[in-house]
N, C-alpha and C positions, 0 to 999 in steps of 0.2 A: 084565660078569658079571651074570646075573639073580639075583634073590633065591633061587630054588631052587638055583642053582649055588653060591652063597655058603653056603647052609644045608648043603649036602652036604659042603663043605670044613671047616665049623666048626659042626656041629649043636648042641653044647653052648652055644656063644656065642649063637646066635640063639634058643635056647630059654630061656636064662637071662634074668633081669631085670638088665640092665647099667646101673649107676649111675655117673655121673661127678660127683664131688663139688666140682668147681670149674672154671669158665671165665670169661674176661673178654670174652665175645663181645658183651655189651650195650654196653660202652664202644667196642668196635671198630665196631659198627653206628652209634653216635652220631658217631664220628669220620669214618667212610668213607662213610656213607649207604647201605650195603648192608642187606639185610633178612634175617631168619631164615628166611622162607618160601621164598626163592629160593636155588637152588644158586649159589654164588659161586666164582670162580677165585682169590679173595683170602681171606686168613684161614684159620683151621683148622676152623671149625665152622659149620654151619647145619642146618636141619631135614632137608632132603633128604640131606645127607651123614651126619647122625646115623642116619637110617634105614638107609642103606647100610652103616654101620659097626655096626649092631645096638645102638646106645645107646638105651635105653628111657627113662631118667630123667636129666635134666641139671640140675645146680645152676647157675643163672645169677647171678653175683655183681654187685652194684652197688658198684663200686670208687669210693671217695672220693679223687679226685686231690688232689695236694699244693696246687694253687692254691685249693682250697676249704677248706683247713685253716688255722687251727683253728675259725673261727667260722661257716663256711657249709656244714658237713658235712650238716646236716639238710636244707637246701635242695637240695643236690646229690643226696642219697639219694632225695628225693621226685621229682626230675627223672628219675632213673634208673628208679625204680619205675614212673613213668608210661610211660617208653619200653618197659619190659618188658611192661606190659599192652597197649600199642599193638601190639607185635610179636606177642603171643600171640593177640590178637583177629584180627589180619590173617592169621594162619596158618590160620584156619578149622579144618578137621577134622584138620590135621596135628599139633596140639598142644593140651594141656589144662593150665591153671594148676592145680597140685597143691599143696595145703597140708598134707597129712598122709599117713600110710601108706595108708589106705583109698583116697584119691583117686589116689595114685600107681598102686596096683594096678588100680583101675578104668580108668585111662587105658591102661595096658599091655594089659589084657584086651580093650580096644576097638581096639587097634592104633594108638593115638596116643602121641606122645611126652609124657611127664610133665615139665612145666617147673616147676622149683622156684626160688623167689626167695630169695636170700641177700644179706647185706651184708658188704662187706670194709672194715672200718674203723669203730670205735666212735664216731668223731666225729659220726656221724648221731644220736647220743643227746643231744648238746648239753647235757651236765651235768645232765640231768633224767631220773631213772630212770623217770618215767611214759612217756617215749618208748619204752621197751622194750615196754610194753603197746600203744602205738600201732603199733609195728612188727608186733606180733603181729596186730593187727586188719587190717593191710594185707597179711597173708599171708606175712610173712617167716618162713622156717623155721630159719635159722641166722644168727648174727652173728659175724664175726671181730673180736675185741676191739681189735686194733691192726693197723696195717701195720708198716713197719720202724721208724718213729720213735715218739717218746713222744706220748701223748695223755692225756686226763683219767682214763682207765681204768688204764693201765699203760704200761710201756716196751715198745717193739718190739725186734726183734733188733738193729737198728742202734744202740740205746742200751744195749746190754748192759754196757758198761763201768761204768755207774752202779750196777748191781746192783738197779735199781728193780723193785719188786714191784707187786702190785695196790694202787691207792690205796683209800681208804675208799669212794669212789664206785665204784671197780671191784668191790669186794666186794659192794656193793649191786646192781650190774648183774648179776653172776653169779647172785646169789640170786634176783633178779627174773626172770631168764631161766629159771631152774629152775622157778619158780612158774608162769610164763606159758607154758611149753612151747616155748621157743626153744632150739635147740641152741647150746652154747658152742663156738666154733671158735678153737683156739689157734695155728693157723698164723700165722707172723710175730711171735708173742709172744716176749718175752725168756724165757730159761730160768727166771729168778727168778719172773717172772709165771706161767709154766707151773706151777711148784710151788705157788704160792698158789692157782691154780685147782683143782689136785688136792685141796687142803685144803678149799676152800670149796664146790665143786660137789657136790651130792648126786645128780646125774644123769650118765650117760655123756656124754663130750665127744668132739669130733672135732678132728683136725688135717687140714683138708680137702685140703690140697695140700702135704705135707711128707714127705720121704724119710728114710732112715737115715744118720745121721752116720758110723757105723762103715764104711759103704760109700763114702761121699763126704763128706769133711770140709768141709762148708759150714755157715755159721751158721744157714741156714734149715732144716736137717735136724735130726732128733731123735736124741739120744744113746740108747744102749741103756737107760740108767736111766730116761729119759723114756718109752721104749717099754714097758718093764716096768710102769711106773706107769699108762700108758694102758690096758694090758691089765687091770690090777687094777680100774681104773675102769669097764671095759666098753666103752671107746671104740674109735675107728677112725682110722687115718691113711690118707690117699689119696695114691697115688704121683704125684708131680709130674714132668712131662716136660721141665721146663726143663733145658737142657744142663748148666749149672753145678751143678745139684743132683743130676744123675744120675751124672756122672763128671767127674773133674778134667781129663781130656784128651778122649777120644773117646766121645761119647754116642750110644748106639744102643738098639734094642729090648733087646738082651741086657743092657745096663746097667740098664734099668728092672727087668728080671726079677731081676737080682742083688739089688736092694733088696727085692723081694717075698720072695725066697728067704731073705735074712738075717732079715727080720722074722718069717717063718713059723718059721724054726729057733729064733729067740729066744723068741717068745711064742705060737706056734701060728698057725693060719690064720684065727682069728676076729677079727682086729683090723687087717687091712689091706684096702684097696680101691683105687679109681682116682680120682685128682684131677688131671687132665691139666694144668690151667692153660692150656688152649688159648686162643689170642688174647690171652693175657697174657704169653706168652713170645716170644722172637725165633724163631730157627730150631729146629724140633722135632728130636728124635733121629731118626737114620736108622731106617726101618722103622715109624715112628710119625708120619709127616709131617702127617697130619690125622686127623680122627675116623673116616674110612673105614678106617683101618688098625687099628682096635681089635681085630678078630678075631685079629690076629697075636699078641696077648698070650695069648689062649686057646689057640691052637695051640701056642705055646711051653710053656705050663704042662702041656698034655697030653703033649707030647714029653718033658718032664721027669718024667712019671709022677704028677702030681697027680691025685687022684681027682676025679670029677665033683662030689661034694658040696663039696669045698674050693674048686674052681674057681668054683662058683656063689657061694660066700661072698665070694671076692675080687672077682668081677665086680660084685657089687652087694648080695649078701645081708647082708653086715656093716653097710653103711650103712643098709639097710632095717631091720635089727634096732634100731639106735640111733634111727632116726626113729620106729619103732613104740613104743619105750619112752619117749622124751622128749616127742615132739610130741603135744599134745592137740587 
C-alpha cells in the first residue's frame, strides 16, 4: 500500500504527530546485528517500518540488563548511548536525534523521524547524582528509575513485598531530574516508590509503558488511584502492548483499546498515549504485530467516536505536552 493509500484510510493518523514512548529496539539491534535504517523481517520496529506506520517520534530506551547490575550500569548505558548515536548517524536523512520539543517538531516538519534517547534503569547513575547532569548533556530525555528489581534509587515492582520507597539518593535523583530537565519515568517502579515520586516531583512525570490494572490485573499496570494521581500531576502513561499487560487471556488490538477507554473514562483524554514496548516484548497482540500496524489504533478510536482533537492527544499530543513542559 502506498503512502497516499494509507493516508486515505487513516488521514488523522498520518497528519497527527505520533509518539511512541518506549521501545527496546536498541538492545535488539545489539543482539541481532540488524540496523535501524534497514527494513527487517525480524523484530517489531525499524525506521522504514516506522514511516509506514506513521510513527513520527520514537523513544529509544537504553535498557540496563541484569548482567550489568549493580556495578556496571553506567558502563552499559554509555555503550547503549554510543550504539544509538551510531544508528542515527547511519540513518542519514531518515532520522534526527531530538533532545527537546522544538527539535522533535523540526524533525517532523522536515519529514524525518525524531529519535529520542531514554534510559531504562537508574543503575546508570552509579550512586552519583552528578550523573543525572551528565545524562542530560548526552541528550537523555527521560530516565526510568528502576526495572523490576531493587536498585539504589528505589524498589521495582518485583520487590513490592518490602514496601520500599525512594531512598534518600532516590529523592535527590528525582529533584535533580526536575532541575536538569529530564523526565521522570515510573514504569517498573513499585507502588510505594510511585507515591514517593508524586510527593517529590515538581514536574509532570510519565509511565512510559504501563497500562491500567483495573483492566488487566498485572503488577506492571497502574491502579486507578495511581492514574488519578498521574492526572493531577499532569503526567502521561503510554499503553504497553505486552500480552500479559493487555489481557489475562487473549491479547489483541481491542484489548489495548480497552485500556485507553478505561483511562479516558477515569481521568479524561489528556493523560494517555502509546508506549508499545516493541522489541522488548515477545509476541505482540493480534492486530498490532509491529509498528506498521499503528494506524489500526487510530481507526478503532475513530470507530468508537473519539473526536479528532482527543485522538491527536492520545497518539502523541499528551507526550509532547509533557516534553515541552519538563525538558529544557
